[in-house]
N, C-alpha and C positions, 0 to 999 in steps of 0.2 A: 619280594615285596609285590610283586603285579606286575601288569604292563604299565610302560611309563608312555605317554605321547611323546611325541616328536617334539621337539623344540624348533623356534623358526631359527633360520640360520643365522649369523652374528654377520653383519655385514657391515661392519665397521674395525678399527684395528683392537684389538684385545690383545689386554697383557694376564697371566695367569702367575700367584706370586705363592708358594709351598712352603710350610716348614715342615723340616724334616723329623721334627718329632710330635708333627698330628697325629692323634689317636682318631680321627673321623674318617678324615681321607688320605687314601693313598695316592702314594706321588702317578702311579700306571692313571689313576683316577686324572689329575691334574693334567698330564702330558697329554691323554686321551682326548683331552676338550677341543684339543687343538682341531679335531675330523670337525666339528660344530661350527667354526671359524671361517668365514669365507671371506676375508679381508687378512691385512698385516696378524701374524700372533706370535706373543714372546711369553717366554716360559723363565720365570726365574725362582731357583730355591732357596729357600734362607737355612741354613743349618739350623744344629740346636733349638728354633724355633719352634711354636706346636701352633694350632688351631686360631688363635687367635692374636696372629700377625703385629695389626695396629699397637695391641697391648705389649707384646711382647717384644717386640722388634721395633719402635716407632723409628727410629732414626734411620734406621735399613728402607722400609717401608715408604716412608717418605722419600729418601735418597731416589729410591727406583720407580716412583710414581710421578717425580719431576720431573726424569731423565723421558720416561716412556710419555711424557707429556710433553715435554718441549720436541723429542723428536717424532713426535704424529704432527705436531702444530707444524715444525718446520715441514715435513712431506707434502702438506696441506697447500700452505705456503708454495711448495714446488709444484704443485699440482700434481702428487705423485698419488 
């Protein structure tokens, strides 16, 4: 697909969420994105969900997001 310009590093907490039935992204692509993160990085896999996670697994996505934001806010308040 050609040369891809380097992306700026992520300097904030980041969470990657992948569905095991995703036909467009591989798990290796998602877990490999940790190399681009220069902060806390979290990976979550949702078994049986595809590419459109908020539509296919809304309750799980909402729970993961709320947990991640809660932990991130807690770490910020603690000065981490």
